[in-house]
N, C-alpha and C positions, 0 to 999 in steps of 0.2 A: 504493500500500500504506500510506502514512503515515496517510491519513485513516480507514482501516478500523478502527483501534483505538477510535475514538469510538463506533462502532456495536456493536462486540463487547465489551460491558462486563463480561461474565463471564470474559473472558480478559485476562491481562497479556501483550501481544504484544511479543516481543523482535525489533526490526528489525535487519536486517543492518548498517545504518550507524548504530547507536545511538550517540549523543553526538558523532558527527562534526560538526565545525563549530560546536559549542556552546562558549560560554565558561563554564568551571567555576571558580568563585572558590576561592581557597586555603582559606578558612574552611569551605566546604562539603566540600572534599576531605578536610580533616583530620577533620571531624566524622564523615564516612562511614567512614573507616578506623578511627578510635578506637572508634566504636560497634560495629563488626564485631568487633574484637579483644576488646572487653569482653564480648561474648556475644550481641549482636543478630544476627538473621538477615542474610545478605548481601543487598546491593542490587546491581542491575546495574552501578551506578557503581563498585562495588568491583572488578569484573572489567575494566572499561574502564581504570580507573586502573592496575591491575596490568599490563595490556597495554601501557600507555604507559611503564611503569617500565623504565628502562634498566639498573637494577641486576640482579645475577644472582639474588638471592633473591626469587623470585616467590611468589604464592600456592601453597601446597603442594597437590598432587593426591594424595589418599590412595590407598592400594592398592585395586585394584578398578576404578579409572578406565578403564584401557585395555580390560579385559575387558568392562565395561559398554558402552563406546563401540563395541567390536566387535559386540556383540549388537544394538545399535541399527542399525548400518550393515548388518547381515546380513538384516534384514527385507525381504521381496521383494514382498509384495502385500497388498491389503485393509487391514483394521484390525488391527494387531498390538500386542501388549503385552509390555513388558519389565519384570519385577518386580524391585525392588531393596529388600531388607530391610536395615535398619540399626538398631543400638542407639541410643536417644535420647542426644543429646549427643556422638555419635561423628563428626559432620561430614558426615552423609549428605545433608542438604539442600544444603550447600555444594557437595558433589561433583556432585549432580544439576544444580545451576544452572551449574556449570563446564562440564558437558557441553553444555547448551543454548547457552551463550555460544560455546563453541568450534565448535559445529556450526551456527551461525546462518546461515552461507552455504549450507549444503547442505539445510537444512530451513527451513520457516516455524515458528519456535519460539514457544511460548506456555505460560503457566502458568495452570491453573484457579484463579481467585482465591478462590472460596468453595465448598468441598466440599459444602455443603448446597444448592447450586443445583439446579434441576430438570434431570433428565438430558436431556429432550427439548430444552430451551432450549439447554443446553450443546452438544448434538449439532448443532443448527441453526447455532450460531455457529462451531463447529469446521469444519463443511462449508463455510460461507461463506469462512472463512479459506483452506481448501484450494482452492476454485474461483476465488478472486479473481484476475483477470487470467489468466495461464497457470497451470493447476493445478500445485501443488508440494506435496510431502509435508509434512504437519504433524507436528512433534515436540511432543507435549503432555505437560507435567509435571503429574501428579496426585498429591497427597499424602494418605495416610491416608483412603482412601475405598474402598468396595466397588465393583468395576468392572464386574460382569457386566451390569447394566442400562445403564450408560453406554456400554460397548463395543457392546452390541446396538443402542442408540439411534443411535449414530453410523453403524453399518452400515446401518441402515434409512434414515437420512437421505441417506446417500451413494447408496443404490440408487435413490432418487427422481431423483437427478441423472444417473443412468446413467453413472457415472464408469468409466474404463478400469481393468481389473485388471492392467495391465502393470507397475505399480509400486505400492508401498504408498501409500495415501492418508493414513493416520494411523498414527503409532507413538506409543503411550502409554507414557511412562516412569512406572511406578507406584512411587512412593517411599513405603515403609511403615516407620514406627517400630515396632520390636518389642523387647521385653525379652529374648526368646529367639529366636535366629535359626537356622533350619534350615541345617545345614552344607552341604546340597546346593544351596542358593540362593546367588546372588551376595550377599555380605553385607559389612557393615562393622561392626567391633566396637570397643569401648572398650579398644583395645590397639594400641600402635604396633609396627611391624616395626623391625628394625635400621636399614634404610635410611630409614624415616620419622623415626626418632629423630635421625639425623644431620641431616636436613633441618630438623626443628623446632628443633634446637639452633642451627643457623646462622641461622634466622629470628629466634630469640630475641635474638641479639646485634644484628641489624639493627634490630629494634623498640626495643630498649633505647637505641640511639643516636638513633633518629629521634624517639622519644616518651619522653624521660627523665622527664617529670613524670607522664605517664599510665600508663606501662608496668606499674607495680605493681598496677594495677586491671584489667589485661587478663585477667580471669578465664577467659573463653571460650578464649583462646589458651593461657594458662598451664596450665590443667587438662590440655589435650591435650599440651602440651610436656613436662609432668612424667609423661606416660604415665598420665593419669587418676588421679593420686595422691590417695588418701584423706587423707594427711597434709596436702597443700596445701589441700584443701577444708576440713578441720577447722580449720586455721590461719586461713583466710579467714573462716570463720563463727564464730570464737570469741566474737564479740559476743553471739550468741544465748543464751549462758549466762554472761555476765559482768554481774553485778548493777550494778556501778558504771557501765558504759557504757549499760546499759539504762535508767538513770535519765534519760539525755539524750533519750530518745524519748517522745513523747506516747503516751498509751494507745491512741489511734486509729491512730497510726503503727505501733505494735507489732502491733495486731490485723490491720492491712492486710498487714503483712509475713508474719504467720503464715498468713493466708488465701491469700496468693500462693504460699507454700511448699507449703501443703496441695494447692492446685489443680495446680500445676506438678509436684509430686512424685508425684501419683497419676494425672494425666491428661496423657499426652505431647502436646506441641504446643499446650497450653492457654495462655491469656492473659486479661487483663482490659483493658477499655477505660480509657484514662487519665481520661476524663470521669467514669466511674463511680467510679474511685478518688478523684478530687477531690471528688465529691459525698459520698462516705463520710467523708472527712477533714473536710469543712466542717461536719459535724454537731457537731464538738467545738470548733473554734476558727475563728470567722469565715471568713477568706479563705484558710485553709491549703490548699495544693495538694500534689500528688505531688512537685513540684519543691522543696518545703520540707522533705521528709524527707531531711535532710542526713546527715552521719555520725551514728551509727556504722554504718548498714547500707544507705544509699542506693546505695553502690558495688556492692552485690550484686544490684541491679535494673537492667534496661535498658528504655528506651523506644524505640519505633521505629515507622515508618510501614510498613504492609503493602504487598506488591507490588500494583501496580494502583491505589495510592492508598487513601484512606479514613481513618478515625479512628485516632489514635495508640493503639498497643498497649503494654502493660506486662507484663513477666514477670521471673522471676529469671534471672540471667545464665547459668545452666547447670542442667540437671536434677539433677546431683550436689549443687549448692548447695541446691536446694529440698529434696532428700531429707535432707541433713544438717541443714538448718534445722528440718525436722519432728522429727528425732530429738532435737535439742538443746532445742527449745522445749517439747516434750511430755514431757521427762524428769521424773522425780520431783523432782530437785533444783531444776529450773526452776519446778515447780509448775503446769505447763500441761497441757492435755488436748487430744487430737485432736478429741474430741467437741465441746468448747467452741468450737474454731476452726471446725469444720464448721457448727455452729449459727449462728455469726456470718456465715459465708460465705453460707449459705442464706437467713437471715432478713433480712440487711441489705445484702448486695451483689447479691442476686437478687430484688429486689422488682418494680418496674415497668419497662416498656420493656426487657425482656430480649431480647437478640439471639438469632438462631438458633444462632450459634456457642456462646454461653454456655449455651444450653439443651442443646446436644450435649455440652459439657464436663461439665455437672452430671449429665446422664443417665449418661455413662460413669463418673463418680465414684461414683454410687450403685448402678449396676446391672451394670457390665461386670465379668465374673468372670475370674479368672486361669486361664489354660489349664493351668498347671503345678500339680499337686496330687497327693495320694497316689493311687497306682494309676492314674495317667494321666487321672483324671477332673477335670472342671472343679470349682472351688470352689463352694460353695453360695451364697456372697455375694460382693459386690465386695471388692476388697482393702481398701478403707477400712473397710467394715463388719467384715471379718475382723479387722483390726488393733484396732478399737475393742473388739470382743468379747474378744480375746485379752489386750490390755494394759490396758483400762480398764473391765473388767466391772462395777466398783463405781460407775462414773460414770453409766451409763444402763442402761435395761432394754430388752429386745427381746421 
C-alpha cells in the first residue's frame, strides 16, 4: 500500500501507520503546531503529534463529531455519501480530517487534492485504491464540490471491476462550507456549546504555557476560544484603519493584503499562491517577498503547504479577519474602495499562468449569487457586485 500513493496523484492517501518510525525534528513539530493554531489548515502531522501527546488537553473535537462518525460507520453498501455542512471558519475541515485520522484503521482514507480534477480520473484512482490488495472500503474526503457526476463516475468504474455489494466500496464525506446551514443537516456553526467553551478555555491555558511568545498571534484558535468574538477580531485588525501603522507598509504590501481580504472574504476556501504574491510585490521593490511583509499585519496571514504537497499557499488567518479587513479598508475614513481592490486583484494578480483553482475562485467572486435574498429568490448578482452597487455606486458604473 505504501507505494500506491505515487500513482494516485489526485488523492492524498492517509496510511494506517502514518509517521510511525519516522524521526520528526522538534523544529518541524513546533512549526506545524504554531501554524495550525495561527489559522492554517491542519496537517496530518498535527493529529499524529496530538496522538503522541501524553497531556490531557488534546485537540478538541467539536460537537457533531460523534454523530458524523456514526453516519459514516452506518453505510452498508455501494457508493454512499455523507454530507457535512459547516460555516466557514467554524472548524469543519479540522473535524472532517479528525474523522479520517481516527478511522484510518477501518477504512482506506484519502482526500481529493484538487476539486477541479476530472471526475473520471478521480473515479479510476479511487477504484484502484479500493481494489489494491484485498478490497477495503475507501473513506474519501471531498470539499466544496458538486458530487453527482463524481459519485456516478465512481459507481460506473466500480461496476467494471465487478466488485461485491456486500459492503460499501466508497463512503464520500462531502464537507461543504456554507454561510447558511440547513438545520436538518449535520452542521457546525460559529458558536460554541457550554461544554466546548470549557474545553477551549482549558486548551487556552495549555497553549499559553507551551507557546508564550507565539500565543498572542494564534488567531485561528483565539477566535474560536472567544466564541467567535467580533471584538477580538476588531482588536486584531485595528491596523487596517490606523494611519500611523499603515505608514510602515509598502503600497504593494497594502494592496496585496487588501486583495487577500477581498478574495478570502467573498470566496470561502480561497487562497493565492505564494509565488504569485512574491511576483506582485517584486514589481515595487527589487527582491521583496511575502516573507518581508512584517508587522503590522503579517501576523494576520498564514502560509502553508496543501495536502498532497504542491506550491505554498497564502491566505488570511480566518474568514472573520478577511471580512473585517474588507470593512475597515473600504470604509470612508480609510479612503479605500472594494472596486479598486477588485480591479487590482483582476488586473495584476490574475494575468498569466492562472491556475484552475484561481480561475474557480474568480468565477465565484464575480458570478456566484447569494441564495438568501428577498422573497427567497437568488440575488441578481454576486455578493461582490451587490456590495459595490450598494456602497460604492459613485465609484463605477454598470
